C-alpha positions as CSV (number, residue, x, y, z in Angstrom):
1,M,72.9,208.4,114.2
2,R,71.9,205.8,111.7
3,Q,71.5,208.5,109.1
4,L,74.9,209.8,109.9
5,A,76.4,206.3,109.6
6,R,74.8,205.8,106.2
7,L,76.2,209.1,105.0
8,L,79.6,208.3,106.3
9,A,79.6,205.0,104.5
10,V,79.3,206.9,101.2
11,A,82.2,209.1,102.2
12,V,84.4,206.0,102.9
13,L,84.2,205.0,99.3
14,L,85.5,208.4,98.2
15,I,88.3,208.9,100.6
16,G,90.9,207.2,98.4
17,T,90.2,209.1,95.2
18,V,91.7,212.6,95.1
19,P,91.7,214.1,91.6
20,A,93.2,217.6,91.4
21,F,90.8,220.5,92.0
22,A,92.3,222.2,89.0
23,Q,91.0,219.4,86.8
24,S,87.5,219.6,88.1
25,S,84.8,220.7,85.8
26,S,82.9,224.0,86.3
27,A,79.9,221.8,87.5
28,D,82.2,220.2,90.2
29,R,83.5,223.6,91.3
30,A,79.9,224.9,91.6
31,A,78.9,221.9,93.6
32,Y,81.9,222.3,95.9
33,E,81.1,226.0,96.5
34,A,77.4,225.2,97.0
35,A,78.2,222.5,99.6
36,F,80.6,224.9,101.4
37,Q,77.9,227.6,101.6
38,E,75.5,224.9,102.9
39,T,77.9,224.1,105.8
40,L,78.0,227.8,106.7
41,N,74.3,228.0,106.8
42,K,73.9,224.6,108.6
43,P,77.1,223.9,110.6
44,G,75.4,221.3,112.7
45,D,73.7,219.4,109.9
46,P,75.5,216.0,109.5
47,A,74.3,215.5,105.9
48,A,75.6,218.9,104.9
49,N,79.0,218.3,106.4
50,V,79.3,214.8,104.9
51,R,78.4,216.2,101.5
52,F,81.0,218.9,101.7
53,A,83.7,216.5,103.1
54,E,83.2,214.3,100.0
55,L,83.5,217.1,97.5
56,A,86.5,218.7,99.4
57,I,88.4,215.4,99.3
58,Q,87.7,215.0,95.6
59,A,89.0,218.6,95.1
60,G,92.1,218.0,97.2
61,D,91.0,220.5,99.9
62,Y,92.0,218.3,102.8
63,H,91.8,221.2,105.3
64,G,88.2,221.9,104.3
65,A,87.3,218.2,104.6
66,I,88.9,218.0,108.0
67,A,86.9,221.0,109.2
68,A,83.7,219.3,108.1
69,L,84.7,216.0,109.7
70,E,85.7,217.7,112.9
71,R,82.2,219.1,113.2
72,L,80.9,215.5,112.8
73,H,83.3,214.4,115.5
74,L,81.8,216.9,117.9
75,I,78.4,215.4,117.2
76,D,79.5,211.8,117.7
77,P,83.1,211.5,119.1
78,Q,83.0,207.6,119.0
79,Q,82.0,207.2,115.4
80,P,84.8,205.0,114.0
81,Q,84.3,206.1,110.4
82,V,84.7,209.8,111.3
83,N,87.8,209.1,113.3
84,M,89.3,206.9,110.6
85,Q,88.6,209.5,107.9
86,L,90.3,212.2,110.1
87,A,93.3,210.0,110.7
88,T,93.7,209.4,107.0
89,L,93.6,213.0,106.1
90,Y,95.9,214.1,108.9
91,M,98.4,211.4,107.7
92,R,98.3,212.9,104.2
93,L,99.1,216.3,105.6
94,G,102.0,214.9,107.7
95,A,100.3,215.6,111.0
96,Y,101.1,212.2,112.4
97,A,100.7,213.0,116.1
98,T,97.1,214.1,115.5
99,A,96.4,211.1,113.3
100,Q,97.6,208.8,116.1
101,I,95.0,210.3,118.5
102,Y,92.1,209.5,116.1
103,L,93.4,206.0,115.3
104,S,93.6,205.3,119.1
105,A,90.0,206.4,119.3
106,V,89.1,204.0,116.5
107,I,90.7,201.1,118.4
108,A,89.1,202.1,121.7
109,S,85.6,202.5,120.2
110,P,83.2,199.6,121.1
111,R,81.5,200.3,117.8
112,S,84.6,199.4,115.7
113,T,84.7,196.1,113.9
114,A,87.7,193.8,114.0
115,E,88.5,194.8,110.4
116,T,88.5,198.5,111.3
117,R,90.7,198.0,114.3
118,G,93.1,196.0,112.2
119,Q,93.3,198.9,109.7
120,A,93.9,201.3,112.5
121,H,96.7,199.2,113.9
122,T,98.3,199.0,110.4
123,M,98.1,202.8,110.0
124,L,99.7,203.2,113.4
125,E,102.6,201.0,112.4
126,Q,103.0,203.1,109.2
127,I,103.2,206.2,111.3
128,D,105.7,204.7,113.6
129,K,108.0,204.0,110.6
130,R,107.5,207.4,109.2
131,I,108.3,209.3,112.3
132,A,111.1,207.0,113.5
133,V,114.4,208.8,114.1
134,S,116.3,206.0,112.3
135,K,114.6,204.3,109.4
136,F,115.8,201.5,107.0
137,S,114.3,200.6,103.6
138,G,115.5,198.9,100.5
139,E,115.0,197.0,97.3
140,M,116.5,193.7,96.1
141,L,116.5,192.0,92.7
142,F,117.3,188.4,91.8
143,G,117.0,187.4,88.2
144,L,118.2,185.4,85.2
145,Q,119.7,187.3,82.2
146,Y,120.6,186.4,78.7
147,S,122.7,188.7,76.5
148,S,123.8,188.4,72.9
149,N,127.0,190.0,74.1
150,A,127.9,188.7,77.5
151,N,130.1,191.6,78.5
152,S,127.4,194.3,77.8
153,G,124.8,192.8,80.1
154,G,125.5,194.9,83.1
155,T,125.5,198.2,81.1
156,G,121.8,198.4,80.7
157,T,120.9,196.9,84.1
158,F,122.7,199.0,86.7
159,Q,124.2,202.4,86.7
160,S,125.5,204.5,89.6
161,G,126.5,208.2,89.5
162,G,125.9,208.5,85.8
163,S,128.8,206.2,84.6
164,P,128.5,202.6,83.5
165,V,129.7,199.8,85.7
166,V,131.5,197.9,82.9
167,A,134.9,199.4,82.4
168,T,136.2,197.3,79.4
169,P,133.3,196.5,77.0
170,D,135.6,194.9,74.4
171,I,136.6,191.7,76.3
172,S,134.0,189.5,74.9
173,R,131.2,189.3,72.3
174,T,130.0,185.9,73.1
175,P,126.3,185.3,74.0
176,D,125.8,183.9,77.5
177,W,123.3,183.5,80.4
178,A,124.0,185.0,83.8
179,A,122.5,185.1,87.3
180,V,122.0,188.7,88.4
181,S,121.5,190.1,91.9
182,G,121.3,193.6,93.1
183,A,120.3,195.6,96.2
184,V,119.9,199.2,97.1
185,L,119.7,199.9,100.9
186,H,118.6,203.2,102.2
187,H,119.0,204.6,105.8
188,R,117.6,207.8,107.0
189,Y,118.4,209.4,110.3
190,D,116.3,212.4,111.4
191,L,118.4,215.1,113.1
192,R,115.2,216.7,114.4
193,S,116.7,220.1,113.6
194,A,115.0,223.4,112.6
195,D,116.1,223.0,109.0
196,R,114.6,219.5,108.8
197,G,118.0,218.0,108.6
198,V,118.5,214.3,108.0
199,V,121.4,212.1,107.3
200,E,120.8,209.9,104.2
201,S,122.9,206.9,103.4
202,D,122.6,204.6,100.3
203,L,124.4,201.3,99.8
204,A,124.2,199.7,96.3
205,I,125.4,196.2,95.5
206,Y,125.3,194.5,92.1
207,A,126.7,191.2,90.9
208,T,126.5,189.0,87.9
209,R,127.7,185.4,87.5
210,Q,128.1,184.3,83.9
211,F,127.3,180.7,83.0
212,T,130.2,180.5,80.5
213,V,132.1,183.8,80.0
214,S,133.5,184.4,83.4
215,Q,135.6,187.3,82.1
216,A,132.3,189.3,82.2
217,N,131.5,188.5,85.9
218,I,130.9,191.8,87.7
219,F,130.8,192.8,91.3
220,L,130.1,196.4,92.5
221,I,129.6,198.0,95.8
222,D,128.8,201.7,96.1
223,L,128.3,203.7,99.3
224,T,127.1,207.4,99.5
225,S,126.3,209.2,102.7
226,G,125.7,212.8,103.8
227,P,123.3,215.2,105.5
228,R,120.3,216.8,103.7
229,F,118.8,220.1,104.9
230,D,116.7,223.0,103.8
231,L,118.6,225.7,102.0
232,L,117.6,229.3,101.9
233,A,114.3,228.3,103.5
234,E,113.3,231.9,104.2
235,T,113.6,232.9,100.6
236,V,113.3,229.8,98.4
237,D,110.6,227.1,99.1
238,G,111.4,223.4,98.6
239,L,115.2,223.7,98.1
240,T,117.4,221.2,99.8
241,A,121.1,220.6,99.8
242,R,123.0,217.4,100.4
243,P,126.8,217.3,100.6
244,F,128.0,213.7,100.6
245,A,131.0,211.4,100.6
246,T,131.1,208.4,98.3
247,G,133.1,205.2,97.8
248,R,133.0,202.4,95.2
249,Y,134.7,199.1,94.6
250,V,134.4,197.3,91.2
251,S,135.6,193.8,90.3
252,V,135.6,192.3,86.8
253,H,136.4,188.6,86.1
254,D,136.5,188.1,89.9
255,Q,139.6,190.3,90.2
256,P,140.0,193.7,91.7
257,T,139.6,196.4,89.0
258,Y,139.4,199.7,90.8
259,W,138.5,201.6,93.9
260,A,136.9,205.1,93.8
261,Y,136.4,207.7,96.5
262,G,135.3,211.3,96.6
263,T,132.8,214.0,97.6
264,G,129.9,215.7,96.0
265,L,126.9,218.0,96.4
266,E,123.3,217.5,95.4
267,L,120.8,220.3,95.2
268,A,117.1,219.3,94.9
269,K,114.2,221.6,94.2
270,E,110.5,220.9,94.4
271,F,108.9,223.1,91.7
272,A,105.4,221.6,92.4
273,P,104.0,218.7,94.3
274,T,104.4,216.6,91.1
275,M,107.7,218.1,89.8
276,R,111.2,217.8,91.3
277,G,114.6,218.7,89.9
278,T,118.1,217.7,91.0
279,L,121.6,218.9,90.2
280,T,124.5,216.7,91.4
281,A,128.3,217.6,91.2
282,L,130.8,214.9,92.1
283,G,134.6,214.7,92.2
284,R,136.4,211.5,92.9
285,R,139.6,209.5,92.5
286,R,139.7,206.2,90.7
287,D,142.6,203.9,91.6
288,F,142.9,200.9,89.1
289,Q,144.6,197.7,90.1
290,N,146.9,195.6,88.0
291,N,145.7,192.0,87.8
292,A,146.1,188.8,85.8
293,D,143.9,190.2,83.0
294,S,145.9,193.4,82.7
295,S,149.4,194.3,83.9
296,V,148.9,198.0,82.9
297,N,145.6,198.6,84.6
298,T,147.1,201.4,86.7
299,N,147.4,203.5,83.5
300,S,143.7,204.0,83.8
301,S,144.0,205.6,87.3
302,G,142.9,209.2,87.5
303,N,140.6,211.9,88.7
304,E,136.9,212.2,87.7
305,M,134.6,215.2,87.6
306,L,130.9,214.4,87.1
307,G,127.7,216.5,86.8
308,V,124.2,215.2,86.5
309,L,121.0,217.1,86.0
310,G,117.6,215.4,86.5
311,L,113.9,216.3,86.3
312,D,111.0,214.1,87.5
313,T,107.5,215.2,86.7
314,Q,104.2,213.4,87.0
315,L,102.2,214.5,83.9
316,A,99.1,212.5,84.8
317,S,98.1,209.9,87.5
318,W,99.2,207.2,85.1
319,L,102.3,208.8,83.6
320,T,105.6,209.9,85.1
321,L,108.5,211.4,83.0
322,R,112.1,211.4,84.0
323,L,114.7,213.4,82.1
324,S,118.5,213.4,82.7
325,A,121.7,214.9,81.3
326,N,125.2,214.2,82.4
327,T,128.8,215.2,81.7
328,T,132.0,213.6,82.8
329,R,135.6,214.7,82.5
330,Y,138.1,212.0,83.4
331,I,141.9,212.7,83.5
332,A,144.0,209.5,83.7
333,S,147.7,209.1,84.0
334,V,147.9,208.5,80.2
335,Q,146.2,210.4,77.5
336,S,144.7,207.3,75.9
337,E,142.6,206.7,79.0
338,S,141.5,210.3,79.6
339,Y,138.2,211.3,78.1
340,A,135.2,213.7,78.1
341,E,131.7,212.2,78.0
342,F,128.3,213.8,77.5
343,G,125.0,212.1,77.6
344,G,121.3,212.4,78.2
345,G,118.3,210.2,78.6
346,F,114.6,209.8,79.5
347,S,112.2,207.3,80.9
348,A,108.5,207.3,80.8
349,I,106.7,205.3,83.4
350,F,103.1,204.2,82.5
351,G,100.9,202.9,85.4
352,F,97.6,201.1,84.8
353,D,95.2,198.8,86.6
354,D,95.8,195.1,86.8
355,P,94.4,193.9,83.5
356,L,94.0,190.3,84.7
357,G,92.6,190.9,88.1
358,F,95.6,188.9,89.4
359,T,96.3,190.9,92.6
360,G,94.4,194.1,92.0
361,L,97.6,196.1,92.4
362,P,98.7,198.5,89.6
363,W,101.1,197.4,87.0
364,S,103.7,199.6,85.3
365,V,105.7,199.7,82.1
366,T,108.8,201.9,81.7
367,V,110.2,202.9,78.3
368,G,113.6,204.5,78.4
369,G,116.4,205.7,76.1
370,R,119.9,207.1,76.6
371,I,122.7,208.4,74.5
372,L,126.4,208.8,75.5
373,L,129.1,210.5,73.5
374,G,132.7,209.9,74.5
375,N,136.0,211.5,73.1
376,Y,139.4,210.4,74.3
377,D,142.4,212.7,74.6
378,G,144.9,210.6,72.6
379,P,145.5,207.4,70.7
380,D,146.4,204.1,72.5
381,P,149.7,202.9,71.0
382,N,148.8,199.3,72.1
383,V,145.7,199.4,69.9
384,D,146.3,202.0,67.1
385,P,149.1,204.6,67.4
386,V,147.2,207.1,65.1
387,V,143.4,206.8,65.6
388,V,142.0,208.5,68.7
389,R,139.1,206.6,70.3
390,V,135.7,208.3,69.8
391,Q,132.4,206.4,70.5
392,R,128.7,206.8,70.7
393,D,126.4,204.6,72.8
394,L,122.6,204.3,72.2
395,V,120.7,202.4,74.8
396,A,116.9,201.6,74.6
397,S,115.1,199.7,77.3
398,L,111.6,198.4,78.2
399,V,110.8,197.3,81.7
400,A,107.5,195.7,83.0
401,A,106.7,195.4,86.7
402,I,103.9,193.2,87.9
403,P,103.3,193.2,91.6
404,L,102.7,189.8,93.2
405,D,101.8,191.4,96.6
406,E,102.7,194.6,98.5
407,R,106.4,193.7,98.6
408,L,107.2,191.2,95.8
409,T,107.2,192.2,92.1
410,L,107.8,190.2,88.9
411,V,110.2,192.2,86.7
412,G,110.9,191.8,83.0
413,Q,113.4,193.8,81.1
414,V,114.7,194.1,77.5
415,T,117.7,196.3,76.7
416,Y,119.3,197.0,73.3
417,T,122.7,198.6,73.2
418,D,124.4,199.9,70.1
419,R,128.0,201.3,70.3
420,A,129.7,202.9,67.3
421,A,133.4,203.6,67.7
422,S,136.3,204.9,65.7
423,L,138.3,201.8,66.8
424,S,136.4,198.7,65.6
425,N,137.4,196.5,68.6
426,Y,135.3,198.8,70.8
427,A,132.2,198.8,68.6
428,Y,129.4,196.3,69.3
429,N,125.6,195.9,69.7
430,S,123.7,193.6,71.9
431,T,120.3,192.6,73.1
432,T,119.8,191.7,76.8
433,T,116.7,190.2,78.4
434,L,116.2,189.7,82.1
435,V,113.4,188.1,84.2
436,G,113.6,188.5,88.0
437,I,111.9,189.0,91.3
438,G,112.1,192.3,93.2
439,W,111.6,192.6,96.9
440,R,110.9,195.9,98.6
441,F,111.0,196.4,102.4
């Protein structure tokens, strides 16, 4: 048993590292195959099973590793390390009920240390959250922001459904500081149906309070909710559909600006474990409100049709690439407020080890870029009775995330926006910086 314990201690060090088998060298593959053959020849040999389990985990062959560890379990059912390894692998495969059995065995074993029991309790709590019928999660951000153009600050910080929050980017070009807060709350309700149906709801809240230019104060609340379920499960793997309803309220300068409401459909397809694509179509109504800043705000009321195509792919363990393209057609009550918009963007997320040994948690840097092209249907007689508004937005951003612990993250962001427009009062450029604290739960 001592020899078995020593061998398992080596396996513990390897359980967390799982490079893809496809990336293994020919020598690694040969070692894996040789270890597998050895277990066939010596199914009761602890050393052979431990050796194969290690190589199977490295290769991503969790089922093979489980088979080897199950043979060790038969030899010594109360071995905490074997039970912990099995629980970890079953969790990775989504077999939570089986993982619970092995974690309970870890807790009950008199040979478990206090630390091992604590780890088992933590893993049981994680399982309870994952298999819960109703589950809440979310992210919050609180920060301080400076922009060379106060009104453009929100454009690079928060987007929802593909269209910018700020509706009138020409109201101010004055530099200013602002307090920024935002939250995205998720709720997932498992319907326990054969098509793996769930109801997903997302509530986004965003607000800025300018130190000087109060005309640029923004408040937004956005709610989306609808069921997600497997679509064409018998013929297409990994395809889900989510019809949803959505509503939005936006306030600028602490005054009601518009309400929006509508419905949409999202299709999502997993092409590989590291690649996921989405296609979203949305139709909604925007009802603008007249206020002290504008007595003709209702001219902007209209119907919006929006399409967004997205692709997320993990190119390496340290690099994730996100690509998106969107198109919008907005038909307002007057031609000067009706427009067509096309855009696209990317973000590259680089992850790396803590370079300072501060918390030991991985850091990340995100580099992003976006372009939007907008063409309006007719000239605005209040601005220029002849020139039709055409504009182009270029947005570049850099975001650094430094985790302070498992939930708190220090966030730094720099955003540069350049807008070219046929009407000079809509053209501007700005640089916005933000430092804040993010909290995830």
